[in-house]
C-alpha positions as CSV (number, residue, x, y, z in Angstrom):
1,M,8.5,257.9,132.9
2,A,11.9,258.8,134.9
3,K,12.3,260.4,137.8
4,R,15.7,262.4,139.3
5,D,17.5,260.2,141.7
6,T,19.7,263.1,143.6
7,S,22.9,261.6,145.5
8,F,25.9,262.6,146.9
9,I,29.3,260.9,145.8
10,C,32.6,260.5,147.6
11,Q,34.9,261.3,144.8
12,S,37.3,259.3,146.7
13,C,35.8,256.0,147.6
14,G,32.4,255.9,145.6
15,A,30.6,256.5,148.6
16,A,27.1,257.6,148.4
17,Y,25.1,259.2,150.9
18,T,21.6,261.4,150.4
19,R,22.9,264.6,151.9
20,W,26.1,267.0,151.4
21,Q,28.3,266.7,154.3
22,G,32.3,267.4,154.8
23,K,33.8,264.0,155.5
24,C,32.8,261.0,153.8
25,E,32.8,258.4,156.8
26,A,34.1,255.2,154.2
27,C,37.8,256.5,153.3
28,G,37.8,259.7,156.2
29,A,38.3,261.9,153.1
30,W,37.3,266.0,153.6
31,N,35.5,267.4,150.9
32,T,35.5,265.1,148.0
33,L,31.4,264.8,148.1
34,A,30.3,266.1,144.9
35,E,26.5,266.0,143.6
36,E,25.8,263.4,140.8
37,V,22.2,263.0,139.4
38,A,20.9,260.1,137.9
39,V,17.8,258.9,136.0
40,V,16.7,256.0,136.5
41,A,13.5,254.3,134.4
42,S,10.4,254.0,136.8
43,V,9.2,250.5,136.6
44,P,6.7,249.3,138.2
45,A,6.9,246.9,141.5
46,A,5.0,244.4,140.2
47,Q,6.8,244.4,137.0
48,R,10.4,243.9,138.4
49,S,9.2,241.5,141.4
50,G,7.9,239.3,138.7
51,R,10.9,238.6,136.2
52,K,12.5,235.3,136.6
53,G,16.0,234.8,135.5
54,R,17.1,232.2,133.5
55,S,18.9,228.8,134.7
56,V,23.1,229.0,133.9
57,A,25.0,225.4,132.9
58,L,27.5,224.3,135.7
59,E,30.5,222.9,135.7
60,T,32.9,220.6,137.5
61,L,36.5,221.8,139.1
62,Q,38.2,218.3,136.9
63,G,39.0,219.0,133.6
64,T,41.6,220.7,131.2
65,A,42.1,224.3,131.8
66,T,43.7,225.7,128.2
67,P,46.0,228.2,129.1
68,A,45.2,232.0,127.7
69,P,46.7,232.7,124.5
70,R,49.1,235.9,124.1
71,M,49.6,238.9,122.4
72,V,52.9,239.8,121.8
73,C,54.1,243.6,121.6
74,G,57.8,242.7,121.1
75,I,58.8,245.2,124.1
76,G,59.8,242.8,126.6
77,E,59.7,244.8,129.9
78,L,55.9,245.5,128.9
79,D,55.3,241.4,128.3
80,R,57.4,240.2,131.4
81,V,55.2,242.8,133.7
82,A,51.9,241.5,132.0
83,G,52.2,237.6,132.1
84,G,54.2,237.2,129.3
85,G,51.9,239.5,126.3
86,F,48.7,241.0,126.6
87,V,45.3,238.0,126.7
88,P,42.3,238.9,124.5
89,G,39.5,239.9,126.5
90,S,41.0,241.2,129.2
91,V,41.0,245.0,130.7
92,L,44.4,246.6,132.0
93,L,44.2,249.5,133.8
94,I,47.2,251.7,134.0
95,G,47.6,254.7,136.2
96,G,50.6,257.4,136.9
97,D,51.5,261.1,137.5
98,P,51.1,263.5,134.5
99,G,54.3,263.2,132.3
100,I,55.0,260.4,133.4
101,G,55.0,258.5,129.5
102,K,52.0,257.0,130.0
103,S,50.9,257.8,126.5
104,T,54.7,257.6,124.9
105,L,54.5,254.1,126.6
106,L,51.2,253.2,124.7
107,V,51.7,254.8,121.7
108,Q,54.6,252.7,121.4
109,A,53.2,249.6,122.2
110,S,49.8,250.4,119.7
111,A,52.6,250.2,116.8
112,A,54.4,247.4,117.8
113,L,51.6,245.6,117.9
114,A,50.2,246.9,114.5
115,A,53.1,246.4,112.8
116,S,52.4,243.0,113.9
117,G,49.3,242.3,111.7
118,Q,47.0,243.3,114.8
119,R,44.2,246.1,114.3
120,V,45.0,248.5,117.1
121,I,42.7,251.6,117.4
122,Y,43.9,254.6,119.9
123,V,41.1,256.6,121.2
124,S,42.0,259.8,123.2
125,G,39.6,261.9,125.6
126,E,42.4,264.3,126.2
127,E,44.6,264.7,122.8
128,A,43.1,266.0,119.4
129,V,44.2,263.1,116.5
130,D,47.2,265.8,115.0
131,Q,49.2,265.3,118.7
132,V,48.4,262.3,118.8
133,R,50.2,262.2,115.0
134,M,53.2,264.8,116.3
135,R,54.1,262.4,119.2
136,A,54.8,259.2,117.0
137,Q,56.3,261.2,114.8
138,R,59.1,262.3,117.1
139,L,59.0,258.8,118.2
140,G,59.5,257.6,114.5
141,L,56.2,255.7,114.4
142,D,54.1,257.2,112.3
143,Q,54.3,254.7,109.8
144,A,52.3,252.0,111.7
145,P,49.5,251.3,111.1
146,V,47.3,252.4,113.9
147,S,44.0,253.5,113.8
148,L,43.4,257.2,115.6
149,A,39.6,259.0,116.6
150,A,39.6,261.5,119.8
151,E,36.2,261.0,121.3
152,T,34.5,260.7,125.0
153,N,31.3,259.1,124.6
154,A,31.5,256.1,125.7
155,E,28.5,254.8,123.6
156,N,30.2,256.4,120.2
157,I,33.3,254.6,120.5
158,I,31.1,251.1,121.2
159,A,29.7,251.8,117.8
160,T,33.1,252.6,116.4
161,L,34.5,249.7,117.4
162,S,31.7,247.3,116.7
163,G,31.1,248.6,113.4
164,G,34.0,247.4,111.2
165,P,36.9,244.5,110.9
166,P,37.6,242.7,115.0
167,V,39.9,244.7,116.8
168,H,42.6,243.2,119.1
169,M,43.8,246.1,121.1
170,V,41.9,249.1,121.8
171,V,43.4,251.9,124.2
172,I,41.3,254.3,125.7
173,D,43.4,257.9,127.4
174,S,41.5,258.6,130.1
175,I,38.8,256.7,131.4
176,Q,38.6,260.1,133.9
177,T,37.3,261.9,130.4
178,M,34.6,259.3,129.9
179,W,31.8,259.4,129.2
180,S,27.8,257.8,129.1
181,D,24.6,259.0,127.8
182,S,22.8,256.9,130.4
183,V,23.8,259.5,133.5
184,E,23.7,262.5,133.9
185,S,26.9,263.5,135.5
186,A,30.0,265.6,134.2
187,P,32.8,263.5,132.9
188,G,35.5,262.0,135.7
189,T,32.8,261.9,138.7
190,V,32.4,259.0,139.8
191,T,29.0,257.7,138.3
192,Q,30.6,258.8,135.1
193,V,34.1,256.8,135.5
194,R,32.0,253.4,136.8
195,T,29.4,253.5,133.5
196,S,31.8,254.2,130.9
197,A,34.0,251.4,132.7
198,Q,31.5,248.9,132.8
199,L,30.6,249.5,129.0
200,L,33.9,249.0,127.6
201,V,34.3,246.2,130.2
202,R,31.1,244.5,128.4
203,Y,32.7,245.0,124.9
204,A,35.8,243.1,125.9
205,K,34.5,240.3,127.9
206,Q,32.0,240.0,124.4
207,T,34.1,240.5,121.4
208,G,37.7,239.4,122.8
209,A,39.9,242.9,122.4
210,C,42.1,243.9,124.9
211,V,41.2,247.1,126.1
212,I,44.0,248.9,128.0
213,L,42.2,252.0,130.2
214,V,44.8,254.5,131.2
215,G,44.1,256.7,134.4
216,H,44.4,259.6,136.3
217,V,46.1,259.3,140.1
218,T,45.7,261.3,142.8
219,K,47.8,263.5,145.2
220,D,48.9,260.3,147.2
221,G,49.7,258.4,143.8
222,Q,46.5,256.2,143.8
223,I,44.9,255.9,140.9
224,A,41.6,258.0,141.1
225,G,38.1,257.2,140.5
226,P,36.4,255.1,142.2
227,R,38.4,251.7,143.5
228,V,35.2,250.2,142.1
229,V,37.1,249.9,138.7
230,E,40.4,248.4,139.8
231,H,37.8,245.4,141.1
232,M,36.9,245.5,137.7
233,V,39.9,245.7,135.4
234,D,41.5,242.1,135.1
235,A,45.5,244.3,135.9
236,V,46.5,246.9,137.6
237,F,49.6,248.7,136.3
238,S,51.5,251.6,138.0
239,F,53.7,253.4,136.1
240,E,56.1,255.2,138.3
241,G,59.4,257.9,138.0
242,D,60.9,260.6,139.3
243,G,61.0,263.2,137.1
244,G,64.7,264.3,137.7
245,H,65.5,260.5,136.9
246,Q,65.6,259.3,133.3
247,F,64.5,255.0,134.1
248,R,60.3,254.9,134.9
249,I,59.3,251.3,136.4
250,L,56.1,249.8,135.8
251,R,55.0,248.1,139.1
252,A,51.7,245.1,138.9
253,Q,49.7,245.5,141.7
254,K,47.1,243.4,139.8
255,N,47.1,240.9,137.5
256,R,44.6,238.1,136.9
257,F,47.3,236.0,134.3
258,G,50.4,236.5,135.7
259,P,51.9,237.8,138.7
260,T,51.9,240.7,140.4
261,D,55.6,241.3,141.8
262,E,57.2,241.9,138.6
263,I,58.7,244.6,137.2
264,G,59.5,246.4,133.5
265,V,62.5,248.9,134.0
266,F,62.5,251.7,131.1
267,E,64.7,254.6,130.6
268,M,63.1,257.8,129.0
269,T,65.3,259.0,125.9
270,G,64.9,261.6,123.0
271,R,63.0,258.5,121.1
272,G,60.7,257.1,123.7
273,L,60.8,254.7,126.2
274,S,64.2,252.0,125.6
275,E,64.4,249.1,127.6
276,V,66.8,248.8,130.3
277,A,67.9,244.8,130.0
278,N,69.6,245.3,133.5
279,P,68.7,247.5,135.9
280,S,71.4,246.9,138.4
281,E,74.5,248.7,136.3
282,L,72.5,251.8,136.0
283,F,71.1,252.0,140.1
284,L,75.0,251.6,140.5
285,S,76.6,253.6,137.7
286,N,76.8,256.9,139.6
287,R,77.5,255.8,143.2
288,D,80.4,256.6,145.6
289,A,82.0,253.5,146.7
290,G,84.2,255.8,149.4
291,A,81.9,257.2,150.9
292,P,80.3,256.8,154.2
293,G,76.8,255.8,155.2
294,T,76.3,253.6,151.1
295,A,75.6,250.0,151.2
296,V,74.4,247.9,148.5
297,F,71.4,246.2,148.6
298,A,70.8,243.0,146.5
299,G,66.8,243.1,146.2
300,M,64.4,240.9,144.5
301,E,61.5,242.8,142.4
302,G,59.6,239.4,141.1
303,T,61.8,237.3,139.7
304,R,64.8,239.5,139.0
305,P,67.0,240.1,140.8
306,V,67.5,243.6,141.8
307,L,70.6,245.9,143.2
308,V,70.5,249.1,144.2
309,E,72.0,251.3,146.8
310,I,71.1,252.2,150.0
311,Q,72.4,256.0,150.8
312,A,71.6,257.1,154.9
313,L,73.2,260.2,157.0
314,V,72.9,260.3,160.5
315,A,74.0,263.9,161.5
316,P,73.3,265.5,165.7
317,S,70.3,267.5,165.7
318,S,69.6,271.0,167.2
319,L,66.0,270.2,166.9
320,G,63.7,269.0,169.9
321,T,62.5,266.0,167.7
322,P,65.1,264.7,165.8
323,R,63.9,264.6,161.7
324,R,63.3,261.3,159.9
325,A,63.4,261.6,156.4
326,V,62.8,258.8,154.1
327,V,62.9,258.4,149.9
328,G,62.1,255.1,148.5
329,W,61.6,253.3,151.6
330,D,58.7,252.5,154.4
331,P,59.3,255.1,157.4
332,N,57.7,252.9,159.4
333,R,60.4,250.3,158.9
334,L,63.4,252.7,159.5
335,S,61.6,253.9,162.5
336,M,61.6,249.7,163.7
337,V,65.4,249.5,162.4
338,L,66.0,252.3,164.4
339,A,64.8,251.1,167.7
340,V,66.4,247.6,167.4
341,L,69.8,249.4,167.1
342,D,69.2,251.6,170.1
343,A,68.0,248.4,172.5
344,R,69.8,245.7,171.2
345,C,72.9,247.1,170.1
346,G,73.4,250.1,171.9
347,V,73.4,253.2,168.9
348,R,71.7,255.5,170.2
349,L,70.3,257.8,167.5
350,G,67.7,259.3,169.3
351,G,70.0,263.1,169.4
352,H,70.4,262.5,165.4
353,D,68.9,263.7,162.2
354,V,68.3,260.5,160.1
355,Y,68.5,260.7,156.5
356,L,67.4,257.6,153.9
357,N,67.5,257.5,150.6
358,V,67.1,254.7,147.8
359,A,68.9,255.8,145.1
360,G,68.1,256.3,141.7
361,G,64.3,256.8,143.0
362,L,63.4,252.9,143.0
363,R,61.0,252.3,145.6
364,I,61.9,249.2,148.0
365,G,58.9,247.1,149.7
366,E,60.7,243.3,151.1
367,P,62.1,243.7,154.8
368,A,65.5,242.3,153.6
369,A,66.9,245.7,153.0
370,D,66.6,246.0,157.0
371,L,70.3,244.7,157.3
372,A,71.4,247.3,154.2
373,V,70.1,249.6,155.9
374,A,71.4,249.0,159.5
375,A,74.8,248.6,157.9
376,A,74.6,252.4,155.8
377,L,73.2,254.0,159.5
378,V,76.5,252.6,161.6
379,S,78.7,253.4,158.7
380,S,77.3,257.3,158.9
381,L,77.5,257.4,162.7
382,T,80.8,256.4,163.1
383,G,82.1,257.7,159.6
384,A,83.3,254.2,159.0
385,P,83.3,253.5,154.8
386,L,81.8,249.7,154.1
387,P,83.2,247.3,151.8
388,A,82.9,248.7,148.3
389,D,83.0,245.1,147.3
390,A,80.3,243.9,149.7
391,V,76.2,243.4,149.0
392,Y,74.4,243.1,151.9
393,F,70.7,241.7,152.7
394,G,68.8,240.1,155.5
395,E,65.4,240.7,157.6
396,A,65.7,241.7,160.9
397,S,63.6,240.9,164.3
398,L,63.0,242.5,167.0
399,T,65.3,240.9,169.5
400,G,68.0,242.2,167.1
401,A,68.6,238.6,164.9
402,V,68.9,238.7,161.6
403,R,66.5,236.0,159.4
404,Q,67.0,234.6,156.2
405,V,65.2,235.9,153.2
406,A,63.8,234.2,150.4
407,Q,66.0,233.1,146.8
408,A,69.7,234.3,148.5
409,A,70.9,232.2,145.7
410,A,69.3,234.3,142.8
411,R,71.1,237.7,144.9
412,L,74.5,235.8,145.3
413,K,74.4,235.4,141.6
414,E,73.4,239.1,140.4
415,A,76.3,240.1,142.7
416,A,78.3,237.7,141.5
417,K,77.9,238.9,137.8
418,L,78.5,242.6,139.1
419,G,81.5,242.0,140.2
420,F,80.7,242.6,143.8
421,A,83.4,239.8,146.0
422,R,81.8,239.3,149.7
423,A,78.4,239.4,150.5
424,V,76.8,240.1,153.4
425,L,73.5,238.3,154.5
426,P,72.0,235.9,157.7
427,S,73.8,232.4,158.6
428,G,72.0,229.2,158.0
429,G,70.3,228.5,155.2
430,L,73.2,228.4,153.0
431,D,73.4,224.4,152.3
432,G,73.7,223.6,148.5
433,V,74.4,227.5,147.4
434,D,77.0,227.5,144.8
435,A,78.2,231.2,145.8
436,Q,80.3,232.9,143.4
437,V,81.4,235.7,146.2
438,S,82.6,235.2,149.8
439,L,80.3,234.9,152.8
440,Q,79.8,237.0,155.8
441,P,77.2,235.3,157.7
442,V,76.3,237.7,160.3
443,G,73.7,236.4,163.3
444,S,72.4,239.1,164.8
445,L,72.8,243.3,164.5
446,A,75.2,243.3,167.3
447,E,77.8,241.9,164.7
448,L,76.9,244.1,162.1
449,V,77.6,247.0,164.2
450,A,80.7,245.8,166.0
451,A,82.3,244.5,162.6
452,I,81.6,248.0,161.4
453,A,83.1,250.3,164.0
454,A,85.8,248.2,164.6
455,C,87.3,250.1,161.1
456,A,85.7,253.2,162.0
457,P,88.6,256.2,161.9
458,R,90.6,257.1,164.9
459,R,90.4,260.8,165.7
460,P,93.2,262.8,166.7
461,A,94.3,262.8,170.9
462,M,93.3,265.2,172.5
463,R,94.1,266.9,176.0
464,D,92.5,265.3,179.0
465,S,91.4,268.0,181.4
466,R,90.8,265.4,184.3
467,G,94.5,263.7,184.3
468,G,96.3,266.4,182.4
469,G,97.6,263.8,180.1
470,E,96.5,263.1,176.1
471,R,93.7,260.7,175.4
472,E,92.3,259.1,172.3
473,Q,88.9,260.8,171.0
474,R,86.8,258.0,169.7
475,P,83.0,258.3,168.4
476,R,80.4,257.3,170.5
477,A,79.1,255.2,168.2
478,V,82.5,252.9,168.6
479,E,82.0,252.9,172.0
480,H,78.6,251.6,171.9
481,A,79.8,248.8,169.3
482,E,82.8,247.5,171.3
483,W,79.9,247.4,174.3
484,A,77.9,245.2,171.9
485,D,80.7,243.2,170.8
486,D,80.5,242.3,174.6
487,E,77.4,241.5,175.0
488,A,77.4,239.1,171.8
489,G,80.9,237.5,172.4
């Protein structure tokens, strides 16, 4: 006999409860508990305790480790993020916003692998076969030998995959639509997603096929479903992008067979996603070099240097609490830079609204952008445009000092390749660096503020009401910068 086990599962983190409640104690989310019924086989306790396991063979750490074979699809940016190609027997999870281009990218990858002689099966749980064919025709890939299926039952999918010739790659679009006969829950629930993913992972490990799962994302950009699915798979990729821009970024959040800090840049065109060999040229294509408040940051994304424009706008605020709006950077990091500028450099921004934007929609996570952000903020406050041929990188400490960052040589080489003539960077640690640009090292943010404020435009003279004569009207930030220069000198 089988008994029905009823529990309430959090759809955000997968925590189980015996009764419903408004807030999940595990993740703190509200109204995420849903009732799920599971059928559990009733096995006598004597039989359960009497089952013995079998011993497994033990190995030592010594021996020759053979590198994992790779299936190269021919899309360079995708192969870069995957670590050089797809590994047979691995399971990948790709998440992204609706309409970002996940299905388009996977159709292109499937067609490229199938054209090279691999057997590829594309299983769609959200679209009909005709819809997938229409997408392939629009991309000009309808002649690729890719097998299609529209199915949502996990057992039927595995039976289909196991019944024919060996399969090299399987695409499941998406895992939230899959369901299994072993549980009595609706498709998309935590139990169904976890069970279906486990069946597909087991199939991949037993047969050596590469399985790619497509996952939905929540409002905050996280992959929907239980976090345990991300631990079950071998790699988790995030497909990012903004509807207002034409490029997309594929970022690895987890990869057991490759690096986790690589990115792949694609451009959305009428013929699908095309690779961007030099992302820096794309991010700097529409730059306004003469405007105050813009600085070029030389960053690193994995092993690839990327130059991107940092835009800042500082405006007087009429609110009791000034606004702090950030796009593409960590808001907490911006608060720290503003506090350092105030406490260590005398730049008072407490009465100003601050808006910060990373041009092009790229998201920056490394602290080396502190120097570029500080330069853009001071430039916007004083009205002094920064040199158009300069790049900035360096980490700011709470003492106001500028600390060194890794891979300075690669950043300088990329800046020289794109025509930049100078680089503002931390002082020290430049021995042996063959730089093709002029180096301007700074030891503290106070030096940077003084250098920018010295180039601030002078305002017209105004009548001094106290003495009757004329005096020059100067921005307050220039006065603070001169004070900071005296302190630094």
